[in-house]
Steps between C-alpha positions, in 0.01 A plus 500: 500500500311544827627374832177319599351207322133396540526132415774249568420309187222503244511186281622595153600853600724507809541767762331831432644832621313831515620736233239779484195561718231652277194522733554506872244516780562344834726261303590471129190425294654503152872453449764372261734225600810362339643149516808434708814555287291594191368858498372453137221273616232719652174404664200720576360406840164598641397449859166319483448418867783593736329352806503157340824549303349483149683677218458497124818499292544560129820508298536842334744648252630855499266621219187370676610656826574836335163494316326443831697775680423744212127413524490352149343188655336451833640282781210263446577469126867441582407200715235370261735516203752277670563152361564358843366614830604342831301517821713426810426444861749602768501309825658728762564204732768355267 
């Protein structure tokens, strides 16, 4: 589990920790997070607008993640095929 978490608490999920950074520019653009004390729950996180702290989060299982990494499905399809997608806003002042 990563040392740094991105969110203190997301309702219904908990604290998310960075596990794997998949696409990195100036900052991580696409990355996988795990839930505090539960590395089996993985979430695919996409930076939507870092200036305004907007991220899109989707729960993902190992097979879906592997299919995406092996180019069997695109990143877009991986997000679209999700049953639940969360959009979160991060307020840096808190």
